[in-house]
N, C-alpha and C positions, 0 to 999 in steps of 0.2 A: 187718738187721732190728733194730729197737729193742727192748731188754729192758724188760719191765714190772717196775717196782720196788715199786709200791704199788697197792693197790686198796681203796677205801672203798665200803662198801655200807650204805645207810641204809634201814631197814625199820621197820615198826610193831613196837613192843616185844612184842606178842603173838605175833609170828612166831618160831618156834623156829629158832635158828641154831646149828649145830655148829661152835664155834670157841672157842679160848682167849683171843681178843682182842676180845671183845664188850664194849661199854661201854653201860651202861643209864642211865636216869633223865634223858633229854633231853626237853624240850618245844619245840614249834615255834611260832614267830611267823611268820605268812604276811603278806607285804606285798601288800596288795590294790590292784588297779588295773592298767591296762595301762601297762607301763613301756617306753616307746619306747627303742630302742637309742641314740638321740641324747641322751637325758637323762643328765646327768652328776652324780655325787656323792650320789645318794639313799642307796645302800648305805653309802657312806663316812660320811655324816652320822649315820646310825643307829648304825654301829659305833663312832664317836667318842663319842657319848652313852653307850653301854654301857661303853666302855673307861673313861671318866671316872667311871662308877659302879662300877668295878672288877668288871665282869662279862665273862667271856670268852665268846666265841661260836664257833659252827661255822656258816659261811655256805654256803648252797647256792643256786645260780642255775640255773633251767631256762629253756627258751625263753620260756615264758609267765609264770612266777612266780618270785619270790625268797622264800627262807625263811631265818630266823635261828634256829638251834637253841641253846638255853640249858639249862644244867643245871636240873633241877626245883626245887632249893632256892633258885635265884636268879630264878625267873620273876616273882614278885611285885615284887621290887626292880627288875627290868628294865622291867616294865609301868609302874611308878611313874616311873622315870627318863624313859621315852619320853613318857608323858602330861605330865610337867612341862615337856617341850620341844615340846608342841603336837601330838603324835601321838595319834590316836584308835584305839580298839579296838572291834570289833563282835562 
């Protein structure tokens, strides 16, 4: 049996979590659109743009949607960097 070494849980900040390892002040950017599994590099391009802007990310992929979590104080800078590279926000 494989031993579990780590578990990350992402919840809305308004939900009360009893833990000494909770990290707050994240904002999510949702990548809108159906992303076929055959598509290559979408997430990589976005993360490279943000890395070049010196913005660290926490990436989450689900079956239907991808999210990039960014610290709240870096959100405006992230949006500007992505918009400067042709990404649109709705």
